[in-house]
C-alpha positions in Angstrom: 16.6 47.7 169.2 19.1 48.6 171.7 18.8 45.1 174.9 19.4 47.5 177.5 16.8 47.9 180.2 15.8 51.0 182.1 14.2 50.1 185.5 10.7 51.9 185.3 9.8 50.8 188.9 12.2 52.6 191.3 13.6 56.4 191.2 16.7 57.7 188.5 18.0 59.7 191.7 18.7 56.4 193.6 17.7 57.8 197.0 18.1 54.9 199.9 14.5 55.1 200.9 13.1 54.4 197.1 10.6 51.5 197.3 9.0 49.9 194.6 7.0 51.6 193.0 3.1 50.3 192.4 0.5 51.5 190.1 -1.3 53.4 192.5 1.8 54.8 193.6 2.4 55.6 189.2 -1.1 57.4 189.7 -0.6 60.0 192.7 2.8 60.5 190.8 0.8 61.3 187.6 -1.2 63.9 189.3 1.6 65.9 190.9 4.0 66.0 187.7 2.0 64.9 184.7 0.0 67.6 182.8 -3.6 67.9 182.9 -5.7 64.7 181.0 -7.2 67.8 178.9 -3.4 68.9 178.0 -3.1 64.9 176.9 -6.6 64.8 175.2 -6.0 62.1 172.2 -3.2 60.5 173.6 -3.2 57.0 174.6 -4.0 56.2 178.5 -0.1 54.3 178.9 1.3 57.5 178.5 -0.1 59.7 181.3 1.9 56.8 183.1 4.8 57.2 181.3 5.0 61.4 181.6 5.7 61.3 185.3 8.9 58.4 184.8 9.8 60.7 182.2 10.7 63.7 184.2 12.9 61.9 186.6 14.8 60.1 184.5 15.4 63.8 183.2 15.9 65.6 186.6 19.2 64.0 187.0 22.5 64.0 185.2 23.6 60.7 183.2 24.1 57.8 186.3 27.9 56.3 187.2 26.9 53.0 184.7 27.5 49.7 187.3 30.7 47.4 185.7 29.3 44.0 185.1 31.3 41.4 186.7 31.9 39.6 183.2 33.0 43.0 181.9 35.8 43.4 184.8 36.6 40.0 185.2 36.3 40.2 189.6 33.7 38.6 190.3 35.0 38.3 194.2 34.6 42.0 194.7 31.2 42.1 193.4 28.7 42.3 196.2 25.0 43.9 196.9 26.4 47.5 198.1 27.8 47.7 195.3 24.4 47.8 193.3 23.0 51.4 192.6 20.6 52.2 195.5 17.3 51.8 193.5 18.5 47.9 192.5 19.9 47.2 195.7 16.2 47.7 197.1 14.7 45.0 194.8 17.8 42.1 195.4 18.1 42.6 199.4 14.9 40.8 200.4 15.9 38.0 197.8 19.5 37.5 199.9 18.3 37.4 203.6 17.6 33.4 203.1 20.5 32.9 200.8 23.5 31.0 202.6 25.6 29.7 199.0 28.1 32.0 198.1 27.9 30.8 194.4 24.3 31.2 194.3 24.4 34.9 196.1 26.7 36.5 193.0 25.0 33.6 190.0 22.2 35.9 191.3 24.0 39.7 191.7 25.1 38.2 187.7 21.8 37.9 186.5 20.6 42.0 186.9 21.7 43.7 183.6 22.5 47.0 185.8 23.8 49.2 182.9 22.9 52.8 182.0 18.8 54.1 182.1 19.1 55.9 178.9 17.9 52.9 177.2 14.5 51.6 177.2 13.0 48.6 178.4 12.0 45.6 176.5 10.0 42.4 177.2 12.7 40.3 176.3 14.9 41.8 178.8 12.6 41.5 181.7 11.6 37.8 181.0 15.2 37.0 180.6 16.2 38.4 184.1 13.3 36.6 185.4 14.6 33.8 184.3 17.9 33.6 185.6 16.7 34.9 189.2 14.1 32.1 189.2 17.4 29.5 188.7 19.1 31.1 190.9 16.5 31.4 194.2 16.1 29.4 196.4 12.4 27.2 197.2 11.5 29.0 200.1 12.1 32.4 198.6 10.5 31.4 195.0 7.1 32.6 195.4 8.1 36.3 196.5 10.7 36.6 194.2 8.3 35.8 191.5 5.5 38.7 192.9 8.2 40.8 192.7 9.3 40.9 189.0 5.6 39.8 187.4 5.1 43.5 189.9 8.0 44.9 187.7 6.5 43.6 184.8 3.0 44.5 185.2 4.0 48.2 185.5 5.0 48.5 181.6 3.5 45.4 180.3 0.8 44.6 182.2 -3.2 45.3 182.5 -2.3 49.1 183.0 -0.4 49.7 180.0 -2.8 48.6 177.1 -0.2 48.1 174.5 -2.2 48.0 171.3 -5.6 47.0 170.8 -7.1 45.8 167.2 -10.2 47.3 165.2 -12.7 45.0 166.7 -11.5 45.8 170.9 -9.8 42.5 171.0 -6.2 43.3 172.7 -3.5 42.0 170.3 -1.3 41.1 173.6 -3.8 39.2 176.0 -2.0 36.1 174.5 1.0 37.4 175.1 0.3 38.5 178.7 -1.4 35.1 179.0 1.8 33.4 177.9 3.9 35.5 180.2 2.1 34.7 183.4 2.1 30.7 182.3 6.1 31.5 181.9 6.5 32.0 185.6 4.1 29.0 187.0 6.2 26.4 184.8 8.8 28.2 185.9 7.5 26.9 189.3 6.8 23.4 187.8 10.4 22.8 186.4 11.8 23.6 190.2 8.9 21.2 191.6 9.6 18.4 189.1 13.3 18.5 190.1 12.4 17.6 193.8 10.1 15.4 192.8 6.7 17.3 194.0 5.4 16.9 190.2 4.5 14.8 187.0 7.6 15.2 185.2 5.4 15.1 182.1 4.6 18.6 182.4 8.2 19.5 181.6 7.4 19.2 177.5 4.6 21.9 178.0 7.0 24.2 179.8 9.7 23.5 176.7 6.1 24.7 174.8 5.4 27.5 176.5 9.5 28.6 176.2 9.2 28.3 172.3 6.0 30.2 172.2 7.5 33.3 174.5 10.2 33.9 172.2 8.4 33.6 169.1 6.4 35.9 170.9 9.3 38.5 171.9 10.4 38.2 168.2 6.4 39.4 166.7 6.1 42.1 169.3 9.1 43.6 170.3 9.4 46.7 168.2 5.6 47.3 169.5 6.1 46.5 172.6 9.2 48.8 172.7 7.9 52.0 170.4 4.6 52.0 172.6 5.7 51.5 176.5 9.4 53.2 176.5 10.0 56.3 177.6 11.7 57.2 174.1 8.9 55.9 172.0 6.9 58.0 169.4 3.5 58.0 171.5 5.4 59.7 173.9 7.4 62.1 172.3 4.8 62.9 170.0 2.3 63.7 173.4 5.1 65.5 175.2 6.0 68.2 171.9 2.5 68.6 171.6 2.2 70.3 174.8 4.3 73.7 175.4 4.2 73.5 179.1 5.4 70.7 179.1 8.5 71.2 177.0 9.2 74.2 178.5 9.4 71.9 181.9 11.9 69.7 180.7 13.7 71.9 178.0 16.5 72.4 180.5 16.6 69.6 182.6 19.7 67.7 181.8 19.3 64.9 179.7 16.9 66.2 177.7 19.4 65.9 174.7 19.6 62.1 175.6 15.9 61.7 175.2 15.4 63.2 171.9 18.8 61.2 170.7 17.3 58.0 171.8 13.6 58.4 170.3 15.6 59.1 166.9 17.7 56.4 167.1 15.0 54.3 168.1 13.1 55.6 165.2 15.7 55.3 162.2 16.1 51.7 163.4 12.8 50.9 162.6 12.4 49.6 159.4 16.0 48.3 159.3 18.0 45.2 158.9 21.0 44.0 159.4 22.9 42.5 156.8 26.7 41.6 157.8 27.0 44.8 159.7 25.8 47.0 157.3 22.1 48.7 158.1 19.7 47.8 155.3 16.4 50.3 155.0 13.7 48.0 154.4 10.4 50.4 154.9 10.2 54.4 155.2 10.4 56.5 158.1 8.4 59.0 158.9 10.1 61.2 161.7 7.1 62.8 164.6 7.9 66.0 163.6 7.4 67.1 159.8 9.3 70.3 157.7 5.5 71.9 157.0 4.7 72.1 161.0 7.6 73.0 162.5 7.5 75.9 159.7 3.9 76.5 160.8 5.1 76.6 164.3 7.9 78.9 163.7 5.7 81.8 162.1 3.5 81.4 165.8 5.8 82.6 168.0 5.4 85.7 169.4 9.6 86.9 169.4 8.4 90.5 170.6 6.9 88.9 174.1 9.6 85.9 174.4 11.8 87.7 177.8 8.4 88.9 179.2 5.4 86.5 178.4 5.6 82.5 179.9 2.9 81.4 177.2 5.6 82.5 174.4 8.3 81.4 176.6 7.0 78.1 176.5 5.8 78.0 172.9 9.5 79.0 172.1 10.4 75.9 174.2 7.9 73.6 172.2 9.3 74.9 168.9 13.3 74.5 170.4 12.6 70.4 171.2 10.6 69.8 167.9 13.4 71.5 166.1 16.4 69.7 167.7 14.2 66.3 167.1 14.1 67.3 163.1 17.8 68.2 163.4 19.1 65.1 164.5 16.6 63.3 162.0 18.5 65.4 158.9 21.8 64.3 160.9 20.7 60.3 160.4 18.7 60.0 157.3 19.9 63.2 155.0 18.6 62.0 152.2 15.0 61.3 153.5 12.4 63.1 152.0 10.6 64.1 155.6 13.6 66.4 156.8 14.0 70.5 157.0 16.6 72.3 155.5 17.8 73.7 159.3 19.2 77.4 157.5 15.3 77.4 157.2 14.9 77.9 161.1 16.1 80.1 163.2 19.3 78.2 164.9 21.5 81.2 166.0 18.1 82.7 168.2 17.4 79.1 169.8 20.9 78.5 170.7 20.7 82.3 172.1 17.6 81.0 173.8 19.1 78.0 175.5 22.5 79.7 176.7 20.5 82.6 178.3 18.3 81.2 181.2 20.8 78.2 182.3 23.6 77.6 184.4 26.7 76.8 182.8 26.8 73.6 184.9 23.0 72.6 182.8 24.4 74.0 179.7 27.9 71.8 179.4 25.7 68.9 180.4 26.4 66.2 178.0 22.9 65.2 177.6 21.4 68.9 177.4 19.9 70.5 174.5 22.4 73.4 174.7 25.1 70.7 173.8 23.1 69.0 171.7 22.1 71.7 169.3 25.5 73.1 169.1 27.0 69.6 168.0 24.2 69.6 165.4 25.1 73.4 164.3 28.7 72.8 164.3 28.4 70.2 161.8 25.7 71.4 159.5 26.0 74.9 159.9 29.6 76.1 161.3 29.3 79.2 159.8 26.7 80.5 162.6 28.8 79.7 165.4 31.6 81.7 164.1 29.3 84.9 163.2 31.9 87.5 165.2 29.4 90.4 164.0 26.2 88.6 165.7 28.0 88.4 169.0 27.2 91.7 170.2 23.7 92.5 169.1 22.3 91.2 172.6 23.7 93.5 173.8 21.7 96.4 171.8 18.5 97.4 174.2 15.3 98.6 172.7 13.1 101.5 174.4 10.4 99.3 174.5 9.2 99.2 171.2 10.2 96.0 169.1 10.9 97.4 165.1 9.3 94.3 162.7 11.1 93.2 160.0 8.7 94.9 157.7 9.7 98.5 159.7 13.4 97.6 158.7 12.1 97.0 154.8 10.3 100.7 155.0 13.0 102.6 157.0 15.3 101.0 153.4 13.5 102.5 151.5 13.3 105.8 153.2 16.8 106.1 154.0 16.9 105.4 149.6 14.8 108.2 148.9 16.2 110.5 151.1 13.1 110.8 153.8 13.8 110.0 157.6 11.8 107.4 159.1 8.4 108.1 161.2 10.4 106.8 164.2 13.4 109.0 163.9 16.2 106.7 163.8 18.7 105.8 161.4 18.0 102.5 159.2 21.0 100.4 159.9 20.3 101.3 163.6 16.6 99.7 162.7 18.0 97.2 161.4 20.2 96.3 164.5 17.2 96.5 166.5 15.1 94.4 164.8 17.8 91.5 164.5 18.0 91.4 168.5 14.3 90.9 168.6 13.6 88.9 165.6 15.2 86.0 163.7 17.9 87.3 162.0 16.9 85.4 158.6 13.7 87.0 158.4 15.1 90.8 159.3 17.6 90.0 156.8 15.4 89.0 153.9 13.1 91.9 154.3 16.2 94.5 153.9 17.2 92.5 150.8 13.6 92.8 149.3 14.2 96.1 149.8 17.7 96.8 148.8 16.8 95.3 145.4 14.0 97.4 144.7 13.1 99.8 142.2 11.5 102.9 141.8 8.7 100.9 139.0 8.6 97.8 140.5 7.5 95.9 143.7 9.9 94.2 145.9 10.9 90.9 145.1 10.5 88.0 147.5 13.3 86.1 148.6 13.9 83.1 150.7 16.7 82.8 153.1 17.7 79.2 151.4 17.5 81.2 148.1 20.2 84.2 149.3 22.5 81.8 150.9 22.8 78.9 147.9 23.7 82.4 145.6 24.6 85.6 147.4 25.7 87.2 144.3 22.3 88.6 143.9 23.1 91.0 146.6 25.2 92.9 143.6 22.6 94.2 141.6 21.7 96.9 144.0 21.6 100.4 142.7 24.1 103.1 142.7 21.8 105.0 144.8 22.0 102.2 147.5 25.8 102.7 147.5 26.0 106.2 147.6 23.4 105.6 151.0 25.5 104.8 154.4 23.2 103.2 156.4 21.8 101.1 153.7 25.5 100.2 152.3 26.6 98.9 156.1 23.0 96.9 156.1 24.3 95.1 152.3 27.7 94.5 153.4 26.7 93.1 156.9 24.2 90.5 155.2 26.6 89.7 151.9 28.9 88.6 154.8 27.0 86.5 156.5 25.4 85.1 152.9 28.6 84.6 152.1 30.0 82.3 155.2 26.7 80.2 154.7 27.3 79.8 151.1 31.2 78.5 151.9 29.4 75.9 154.1 26.9 74.8 151.7 29.4 75.0 148.7 32.0 73.2 150.5 29.6 70.2 151.3 28.2 70.0 148.0 30.7 69.8 146.2 32.4 66.5 144.0 35.7 67.5 145.1 37.5 70.5 147.2 39.5 72.0 144.2 36.0 72.6 142.5 34.8 74.0 145.8 37.7 76.4 146.0 37.3 77.0 142.8 33.8 78.0 142.6 34.6 80.0 145.7 37.2 82.0 144.1 35.3 83.4 141.3 32.6 83.9 143.8 34.7 86.2 145.5 36.4 87.6 142.7 33.2 89.0 141.5 32.0 90.8 144.8 35.8 92.3 145.1 35.5 93.7 141.4 32.1 95.4 142.3 32.9 97.1 145.6 36.4 98.0 144.0 34.3 99.4 141.8 32.0 101.3 143.7 34.6 102.8 145.8 37.0 103.5 143.3 34.4 105.3 140.8 33.0 107.6 143.9 29.6 105.5 143.9 30.5 105.0 147.8 30.6 108.5 148.6 28.3 111.4 147.1 29.4 114.7 145.9 28.3 116.2 148.8 30.7 113.9 150.9 33.8 114.3 148.8 33.5 117.9 149.3 33.5 118.0 152.9 36.0 114.6 153.5 38.0 114.7 149.6 40.3 111.6 151.4 37.4 109.8 152.9 36.7 106.1 152.3 34.1 103.4 153.5 36.3 101.5 156.0 33.7 98.8 156.0 34.2 98.3 152.3 37.9 98.0 152.9 38.0 95.8 155.3 35.8 93.4 153.7 38.0 93.3 150.5 40.8 93.0 152.5 39.8 90.1 154.0 38.4 88.0 151.2 41.8 88.7 149.1 43.7 87.3 152.3 41.5 84.0 152.5 41.2 84.0 148.8 44.7 84.0 146.7 44.7 85.0 143.1 41.6 87.3 143.3 43.8 90.3 142.7 45.8 88.0 139.4 42.4 87.5 138.2 41.6 91.3 138.8 44.2 92.5 136.9 43.6 90.0 134.3 40.4 91.7 133.4 41.6 94.8 132.3 40.8 96.9 135.5 40.7 100.7 135.5 43.5 102.9 136.6 41.4 104.2 139.7 40.2 100.4 140.8 44.1 99.7 140.2 45.2 102.6 142.3 42.1 102.1 144.9 43.4 98.3 145.2 47.5 99.0 145.6 45.8 101.8 148.9 44.0 100.3 150.6 44.8 96.5 150.0 48.6 95.4 150.6 47.5 91.8 151.2 47.5 92.1 147.3 51.2 91.8 147.2 50.5 88.4 148.2 49.6 87.7 144.5 52.6 88.8 143.0 54.0 85.2 142.4 51.1 84.4 140.3 51.3 87.7 138.2 54.5 86.0 138.0 53.8 83.2 136.4 51.2 84.8 134.3 53.2 86.7 132.5 55.9 83.7 132.3 53.1 81.6 130.1 52.6 83.2 126.7 50.1 81.2 125.4 48.0 82.4 128.4 47.5 85.7 127.7 46.7 88.0 124.7 49.2 90.5 124.1 47.4 93.8 125.4 46.6 91.4 128.5 50.2 90.8 129.3 51.1 94.0 129.0 48.2 95.0 131.6 49.1 92.8 133.4 52.4 93.6 133.8 51.6 97.2 134.2 49.5 96.6 137.1 51.6 94.0 138.7 54.7 96.3 138.3 52.8 98.8 140.0 51.4 96.4 143.2 55.2 95.8 143.3 56.9 99.3 143.8 53.9 100.1 146.3 54.6 96.9 148.4 57.9 96.1 147.8 58.9 95.8 151.6 56.8 92.7 151.9 59.5 90.4 149.8 62.1 92.0 147.7 63.1 88.9 146.2 59.1 88.4 144.6 59.0 92.5 143.8 62.8 91.8 142.1 61.2 89.0 140.0 57.8 90.5 138.9 59.9 93.5 137.5 62.0 91.9 135.7 59.3 89.9 133.9 57.2 92.9 133.8 59.8 95.2 131.8 60.4 91.6 129.5 57.5 91.6 128.5 57.1 95.8 127.8 60.3 95.2 125.5 58.7 92.2 123.6 55.3 94.6 123.3 57.4 97.5 122.1 56.4 96.9 118.3 52.9 97.0 119.1 53.4 100.5 121.7 54.8 102.0 118.2 52.6 100.7 115.8 52.9 99.5 112.7 55.3 101.0 109.9 53.5 102.4 106.8 50.0 101.5 107.7 47.7 103.8 110.2 48.3 103.0 113.7 44.5 101.8 114.8 44.4 99.1 112.5 45.3 96.5 115.1 42.1 95.9 116.4 41.3 92.9 119.4 38.0 91.3 119.0 36.1 93.3 120.9 37.0 96.1 118.7 39.9 97.6 121.1 42.5 99.5 119.6 45.9 97.3 120.1 48.3 100.2 120.1 46.4 102.4 122.2 45.5 100.0 124.9 49.7 98.8 124.5 50.6 102.5 124.6 48.7 103.5 127.9 50.4 100.4 129.6 53.5 101.5 128.6 52.9 105.4 130.2 52.0 104.4 133.7 54.8 101.7 133.5 57.3 104.5 132.9 55.1 106.9 135.7 55.7 103.8 137.8 59.3 103.2 137.2 59.7 107.4 138.9 58.2 106.5 141.7 61.1 103.9 143.0 62.2 105.4 146.0 66.0 105.7 145.6 66.9 104.0 148.7 65.7 100.9 147.4 68.8 100.1 145.7 67.9 96.6 144.3 64.7 98.1 142.4 66.6 101.0 141.4 69.0 99.9 139.5 66.1 97.0 138.5 64.6 100.0 137.1 67.4 101.8 135.6 68.6 99.0 133.4 64.7 98.4 132.0 65.0 102.4 131.0 68.3 102.0 129.7 66.8 98.9 127.3 63.8 101.2 126.2 66.0 104.4 125.7 68.2 101.5 123.4 65.1 100.5 121.4 63.6 104.0 121.1 66.8 104.8 119.4 67.4 101.8 117.1 63.4 102.4 116.3 64.4 106.0 115.3 67.5 104.7 113.1 65.5 102.4 111.1 63.0 105.6 109.6 66.0 107.2 109.1 65.0 109.2 105.1 62.1 108.3 105.1 59.4 111.4 104.7 55.2 111.8 105.2 52.9 112.7 108.0 53.1 109.2 109.5 57.4 109.0 109.5 57.0 112.3 111.3 54.8 110.8 114.0 56.5 107.8 114.6 59.4 110.1 114.9 57.8 112.2 117.3 56.4 109.4 119.8 60.2 107.6 119.6 61.4 110.8 121.2 59.0 111.3 124.0 59.4 108.0 124.9 62.8 108.4 125.1 63.0 111.9 126.8 60.4 110.1 129.5 62.4 106.9 130.2 65.5 110.2 130.4 63.4 111.6 133.3 62.6 108.8 134.6 66.8 108.0 135.1 67.3 111.5 136.5 64.8 110.7 139.6 66.4 107.4 140.1 70.3 108.9 139.6 70.8 107.1 137.1 72.6 107.5 133.2 70.7 107.3 129.9 71.7 106.5 126.7 73.0 109.4 124.2 
């Protein structure tokens, strides 16, 4: 436990008129500031006394910490005026008759004036009393003892029943008796030194010291937990009262109060073994996950902006959420921690951000700063979601679209119907997200998107979607054809990808493993989007008739952002033998694909990595990307053309086929005709050579050299079959002639010369 103390007998605002707060005064404060007893039903009686102290403690910014003489090394500069006002009021009466300067400093040094963010303990109060008793002259001894006894009685006296046994006996009666005996014995020791009392009583004093020390060790944790402003009893009482939660949620030190409460909790049942905290007992937090989930379901989100009771309920939820989040940060492996992504973190942060001034939001001890730090550590994607920044600007016309209605509007849109409200599905989706938690709206939307005509919508939890965003790729083609539903799908997919990336990076053994998984995931997503766009699934026939060159710019933006972030995706896609339409779409709409040119060159250089057909397919796609995007890097473009041409020349025998047998005899393991695939890739490459701009001198020269080599191979193969007759020889000669003519045509376009 922390050994720092809090002077609960003084106001935290440091007013000059502060006076020692008596027990009667505390009851008066209770009537004014604390909730009614009915709101604290079932709480311990001393909790009602601590609530007004808590409200005063929370209502001010972090106080300036008085530097101890032992820390600053300048004892002579310390006087009573340098102490906080609340503590100076306690010391000044004791200073009136003190004439010895050394005694004066000794009394001042006895007070440990530290930050009031730590609980008071019995051991601190008694230790302070011992030091003061030794320093105060005899004439002021009685008053000093009375003052300190009053301070202790406020927290540990009869007005604060620390705990009772099952038979009604106060477990700490003996402790309080020994405490008072301690004060009497201190007085006895002083009189003994002056010869006014029998010295034999000194042994009794030592016995009392030993008893008090043992009692301190046994009762320290119980007293701290039950009488501290950060104890579980007070936290439970506050969390159970929505009105009180609404009152303290914006106090500048509410975050500090919760943080200290969690710190006190996690230290319970732990021992320090060579500066290493060893857990010796299970820790059960005040807020359990199931109770927090139950409270979240009770919040009427549509009434938050207009109903005070609903706002208080949300304040109660946010306080408990931050407490559970802080406990998760301290004990992530505890079975009683929450999963933060299952709760409306973004909405909670927006609520704290909208109802208070910037001064209070940015206070280091505020709840807003504390929640922001926790989200930044565990769920940083929530803070960096740019699309959510503009949702708060949407204003509904007085009707709140529930998440279930979002699901209905999506199904109506897929079926070609109009929602009963007359609004579009995407508009209803955005309005619902501006009113209700985004995770609830997204779950309902995903259920409708993945539903089929022959089955009921399946239930997906938001956490399950974050762990596997690829489930959205199961959507039907009708979903991609609907403009509104497609935008909803891509919007949800982007948020789930960000959340999944954070989860993977935190849970993977190494960063390389995480990046490999994320690259494979993004490759699947890009392949699905590219195929949907290139194949015509995104735009319906009616739309293509009106705007034949139109394309979904949201799809384009998403693919470009993924390709920019993950290098190697385009190389992986061309290796998977994408259809020509998909390659054409990538070259036209994704200029960032040129960044994978060095990876494609490396793939073509390693002969053992790819099969013959895969190498020629990759060479064809790489050549297409290079010619279209060569201005981004001429040297890389030249290297890729050289590598592609080398692969084509090596595979020329597969293009023309074997001699004496049908050309379709060569098959891959999947049954594909090797000759057909290679021949198709070759024709594509020859067409690409023709598309090189004559102004690009370097690429034009490389292309002319390649075409000349291919023409020479055609002539060589044709001479090899001279004198051979038959249908196969005739077809082979016709193919070689066709290839030679194509090379001649391409060279003519490039203003080159062809061998004859």
